[in-house]
Structure formats: C-alpha cells, structure tokens
C-alpha positions as a LaTeX table, in Angstrom:
\begin{tabular}{lrrr}
\hline
Residue & $x$ (\AA) & $y$ (\AA) & $z$ (\AA) \\
\hline
Trp1 & $-0.34$ & 203.24 & $-82.91$ \\
Ala2 & $-3.36$ & 202.45 & $-85.12$ \\
Val3 & $-4.41$ & 200.20 & $-88.05$ \\
Ile4 & $-7.52$ & 201.68 & $-89.74$ \\
Ile5 & $-9.16$ & 199.51 & $-92.33$ \\
Gly6 & $-12.30$ & 200.55 & $-94.48$ \\
Ile7 & $-13.68$ & 198.78 & $-97.43$ \\
Asp8 & $-16.56$ & 199.93 & $-99.53$ \\
Asn9 & $-15.78$ & 198.32 & $-103.00$ \\
Tyr10 & $-15.47$ & 194.57 & $-102.68$ \\
Gln11 & $-14.38$ & 192.20 & $-105.51$ \\
Tyr12 & $-16.75$ & 189.36 & $-104.64$ \\
Leu13 & $-19.44$ & 190.90 & $-102.39$ \\
Ser14 & $-21.87$ & 193.71 & $-102.30$ \\
Asn15 & $-20.38$ & 197.09 & $-101.85$ \\
Leu16 & $-20.83$ & 199.28 & $-98.74$ \\
Asp17 & $-21.39$ & 202.97 & $-98.67$ \\
Tyr18 & $-19.63$ & 204.48 & $-95.60$ \\
Ala19 & $-16.80$ & 202.24 & $-94.37$ \\
Val20 & $-14.14$ & 204.27 & $-96.16$ \\
Lys21 & $-15.46$ & 207.59 & $-94.95$ \\
Asp22 & $-15.58$ & 206.31 & $-91.46$ \\
Ala23 & $-12.03$ & 204.97 & $-91.70$ \\
Glu24 & $-10.77$ & 208.29 & $-93.14$ \\
Ala25 & $-12.71$ & 210.28 & $-90.45$ \\
Leu26 & $-11.24$ & 208.16 & $-87.75$ \\
Lys27 & $-7.76$ & 208.80 & $-88.89$ \\
Glu28 & $-8.26$ & 212.57 & $-88.98$ \\
Met29 & $-9.88$ & 212.46 & $-85.57$ \\
Leu30 & $-6.85$ & 210.45 & $-84.05$ \\
Ile31 & $-4.40$ & 213.05 & $-85.40$ \\
Ser32 & $-6.30$ & 216.26 & $-84.76$ \\
Arg33 & $-7.91$ & 215.40 & $-81.48$ \\
Phe34 & $-5.87$ & 212.68 & $-79.80$ \\
Asp35 & $-2.33$ & 213.74 & $-81.07$ \\
Phe36 & $-1.57$ & 210.44 & $-82.81$ \\
Pro37 & 1.61 & 210.93 & $-84.99$ \\
Glu38 & 0.46 & 210.42 & $-88.57$ \\
Glu39 & 3.46 & 208.16 & $-89.14$ \\
Asn40 & 2.16 & 205.73 & $-86.48$ \\
Ile41 & $-1.21$ & 205.28 & $-88.20$ \\
Lys42 & $-1.60$ & 202.72 & $-91.08$ \\
Leu43 & $-4.66$ & 203.40 & $-93.21$ \\
Leu44 & $-5.85$ & 200.63 & $-95.55$ \\
Ile45 & $-8.86$ & 201.47 & $-97.81$ \\
Asn46 & $-10.48$ & 199.55 & $-100.61$ \\
Glu47 & $-7.98$ & 198.00 & $-102.86$ \\
Tyr48 & $-5.24$ & 198.32 & $-100.31$ \\
Ala49 & $-7.20$ & 196.46 & $-97.66$ \\
Asn50 & $-6.38$ & 192.95 & $-99.06$ \\
Lys51 & $-5.77$ & 190.06 & $-96.76$ \\
Lys52 & $-1.99$ & 190.24 & $-97.06$ \\
Asn53 & $-1.72$ & 193.91 & $-96.42$ \\
Ile54 & $-4.05$ & 193.76 & $-93.39$ \\
Ala55 & $-2.20$ & 190.94 & $-91.81$ \\
Asn56 & 1.20 & 192.73 & $-92.52$ \\
Ala57 & $-0.09$ & 196.06 & $-91.05$ \\
Ile58 & $-1.52$ & 194.49 & $-87.94$ \\
Tyr59 & 1.77 & 192.47 & $-87.47$ \\
Glu60 & 4.05 & 195.53 & $-87.95$ \\
Ile61 & 2.24 & 197.74 & $-85.63$ \\
Ser62 & 1.37 & 195.04 & $-82.99$ \\
Ile63 & 4.47 & 192.96 & $-82.86$ \\
Lys64 & 7.34 & 194.90 & $-84.48$ \\
Asn65 & 6.66 & 198.61 & $-83.49$ \\
Ala66 & 4.59 & 198.87 & $-80.32$ \\
Gly67 & 6.49 & 198.78 & $-77.03$ \\
Lys68 & 5.27 & 197.68 & $-73.65$ \\
Asn69 & 3.89 & 201.09 & $-72.69$ \\
Asp70 & 2.15 & 201.70 & $-76.06$ \\
Arg71 & $-1.49$ & 201.57 & $-76.96$ \\
Ile72 & $-2.86$ & 200.20 & $-80.28$ \\
Leu73 & $-6.14$ & 200.80 & $-81.98$ \\
Ile74 & $-7.22$ & 198.50 & $-84.66$ \\
Phe75 & $-10.42$ & 199.59 & $-86.60$ \\
Phe76 & $-12.21$ & 197.46 & $-89.15$ \\
Ala77 & $-15.19$ & 198.65 & $-91.23$ \\
Gly78 & $-16.43$ & 196.19 & $-93.75$ \\
His79 & $-18.13$ & 192.81 & $-94.33$ \\
Gly80 & $-17.97$ & 190.05 & $-91.69$ \\
Glu81 & $-19.28$ & 186.49 & $-92.00$ \\
Thr82 & $-19.63$ & 183.44 & $-89.90$ \\
Ile83 & $-19.61$ & 179.67 & $-90.61$ \\
Pro84 & $-21.26$ & 177.14 & $-88.39$ \\
Leu85 & $-19.09$ & 174.67 & $-86.52$ \\
Pro86 & $-19.84$ & 171.03 & $-86.61$ \\
Glu87 & $-19.93$ & 170.74 & $-82.77$ \\
Gly88 & $-22.03$ & 173.82 & $-82.44$ \\
Gly89 & $-21.38$ & 177.57 & $-82.35$ \\
Glu90 & $-19.86$ & 179.62 & $-85.18$ \\
Met91 & $-16.46$ & 180.94 & $-86.45$ \\
Gly92 & $-16.35$ & 184.59 & $-87.35$ \\
Tyr93 & $-14.32$ & 186.18 & $-90.08$ \\
Leu94 & $-13.56$ & 189.75 & $-91.24$ \\
Ile95 & $-13.63$ & 189.95 & $-94.99$ \\
Pro96 & $-10.94$ & 191.79 & $-96.82$ \\
Ile97 & $-11.52$ & 193.36 & $-100.29$ \\
Asp98 & $-10.28$ & 190.05 & $-101.88$ \\
Gly99 & $-12.37$ & 187.86 & $-99.50$ \\
Asn100 & $-14.62$ & 185.19 & $-100.92$ \\
Arg101 & $-17.59$ & 183.78 & $-98.96$ \\
Asn102 & $-17.07$ & 180.50 & $-100.78$ \\
Asn103 & $-13.73$ & 179.92 & $-99.19$ \\
Leu104 & $-13.41$ & 181.99 & $-95.95$ \\
Phe105 & $-10.64$ & 179.79 & $-94.60$ \\
Glu106 & $-8.29$ & 180.80 & $-97.37$ \\
Ser107 & $-9.46$ & 184.36 & $-98.19$ \\
Ala108 & $-10.63$ & 185.97 & $-94.94$ \\
Ile109 & $-9.14$ & 186.82 & $-91.58$ \\
Pro110 & $-10.38$ & 184.65 & $-88.66$ \\
Met111 & $-11.47$ & 186.84 & $-85.72$ \\
Glu112 & $-9.77$ & 184.27 & $-83.38$ \\
Asp113 & $-6.50$ & 185.28 & $-85.19$ \\
Leu114 & $-6.93$ & 188.93 & $-83.97$ \\
Lys115 & $-7.23$ & 187.57 & $-80.34$ \\
Arg116 & $-4.13$ & 185.44 & $-80.68$ \\
Leu117 & $-2.14$ & 188.27 & $-82.28$ \\
Ser118 & $-3.15$ & 190.51 & $-79.36$ \\
Tyr119 & $-1.56$ & 188.06 & $-76.92$ \\
Met120 & 1.66 & 188.27 & $-78.85$ \\
Ser121 & 1.92 & 192.04 & $-78.67$ \\
Lys122 & 3.94 & 193.81 & $-75.92$ \\
Ala123 & 1.55 & 196.70 & $-75.97$ \\
Lys124 & $-0.02$ & 197.71 & $-72.67$ \\
His125 & $-3.46$ & 198.25 & $-74.33$ \\
Met126 & $-5.13$ & 197.18 & $-77.57$ \\
Leu127 & $-8.61$ & 198.29 & $-78.54$ \\
Phe128 & $-10.42$ & 196.59 & $-81.50$ \\
Leu129 & $-13.30$ & 198.59 & $-83.05$ \\
Val130 & $-15.11$ & 196.13 & $-85.48$ \\
Asp131 & $-17.92$ & 197.56 & $-87.57$ \\
Ala132 & $-19.02$ & 194.43 & $-89.37$ \\
Cys133 & $-21.77$ & 191.92 & $-89.34$ \\
Tyr134 & $-21.13$ & 189.23 & $-86.82$ \\
Gly135 & $-18.31$ & 191.23 & $-85.25$ \\
Gly136 & $-19.33$ & 190.34 & $-81.81$ \\
Leu137 & $-18.03$ & 186.88 & $-82.41$ \\
Ala138 & $-14.56$ & 188.30 & $-81.94$ \\
Ala139 & $-15.20$ & 188.51 & $-78.17$ \\
Val140 & $-16.65$ & 185.02 & $-77.75$ \\
Gly141 & $-14.84$ & 183.05 & $-75.00$ \\
Ser142 & $-13.22$ & 186.24 & $-73.45$ \\
Arg143 & $-13.18$ & 186.51 & $-69.78$ \\
Gly144 & $-12.65$ & 189.26 & $-67.24$ \\
Leu145 & $-11.59$ & 189.60 & $-63.76$ \\
Glu146 & $-14.21$ & 189.75 & $-60.92$ \\
Pro147 & $-13.40$ & 192.49 & $-58.47$ \\
Ala148 & $-14.86$ & 190.77 & $-55.47$ \\
Lys149 & $-12.91$ & 187.60 & $-55.97$ \\
Ile150 & $-9.48$ & 189.13 & $-56.65$ \\
Pro151 & $-7.25$ & 190.44 & $-53.86$ \\
Asn152 & $-5.62$ & 193.75 & $-54.67$ \\
Tyr153 & $-7.88$ & 194.03 & $-57.76$ \\
Leu154 & $-6.81$ & 197.58 & $-58.75$ \\
Asp155 & $-3.04$ & 196.71 & $-58.47$ \\
Lys156 & $-3.78$ & 193.58 & $-60.53$ \\
Ile157 & $-5.71$ & 195.30 & $-63.36$ \\
Ser158 & $-3.29$ & 198.17 & $-63.70$ \\
Ser159 & $-0.28$ & 195.97 & $-64.06$ \\
Ile160 & $-1.60$ & 193.61 & $-66.84$ \\
Lys161 & $-2.12$ & 194.07 & $-70.43$ \\
Ser162 & $-5.60$ & 195.27 & $-71.57$ \\
Arg163 & $-7.34$ & 193.76 & $-74.60$ \\
Gln164 & $-10.74$ & 195.22 & $-75.46$ \\
Ile165 & $-13.12$ & 194.92 & $-78.31$ \\
Ile166 & $-16.14$ & 197.09 & $-79.29$ \\
Thr167 & $-18.37$ & 195.76 & $-82.04$ \\
Ala168 & $-21.26$ & 197.03 & $-84.13$ \\
Gly169 & $-22.86$ & 195.15 & $-86.95$ \\
\hline
\end{tabular}
C-alpha cells in the first residue's frame, strides 16, 4: 500500500519545483519495479493534496485497508514548518496545499500525528519518506532496540511491527 503526496503549487506559500514530479516518478517506480498494484496506491498532487484528503488517504490505507502482513509506504514532498514550544524544543508540521503558516495548528498536519497513526495500523511495516524542511522532527523521541541488551534479539525484531522514517529537507 502507498500514499504518495507531492505539492508544487501552494495557496499561501512559495511554490516548489519538483515535488509533483518526484511523487509521480515514485508511483511509476512502485508499479513498474516493485509490482505494487496501482489500485493500492493513492496519489495526491497539488489541489488534491489538501489537509482533509491527506488525512483521509492515510487513514484509509493505514487503518481500513492494510492487514497485519502488509507494508505501507507514505511519501510526502512539499513544505514543512516548525513552531517553538514554550518549554523548549519544536513541533513539526507537514503543510498541505491549503496550509497556512499563520495557523499551523488548524491548517497543517502535525508530524506527531503520523507517529500516532502508525501505532494504530495493523500493518507489519510502515515506511515514511518525508522530503520537506524540518522533516527530521518526525523522528524525534523515537527509540530502537539495543541488540546487546535484548535476549533473542532477532526473534524479537522479526515479530514486532516496524516503523521507519527517512527524511530530507
């Protein structure tokens, strides 16, 4: 399963040049090289990549459609933004086409929501590819297992769900 999002033409932010091409190329590669069924891929580009459509697509794929042995790829190419937190640190957001920097809470997608959603999915593996400024904040607070401290490490990691994120920005 895959949700692929690419946004070049923003309503309230500067436009980007290659996010849509990257999204379309990824979809084509998943179908031609990795045998993804086209009906298992949701592509949202430009005007279709609003907050509501993105949230619905990720929900449908992650919660409603994917089973416990499935793998999910979620790709986002577009703007990202952070806001400072009063106690220190920052909160990161992915900005949909209708996102507004003046009100990220209402108009953008908190990166923390992606993490929470991934925990709700039955899928065996979820991979997030985020090509947006400040995309690395999606992984803040994540932890891994330490092989030397875990008895039967290989059995353990092969039986639990995997959630990974690769970011560029």
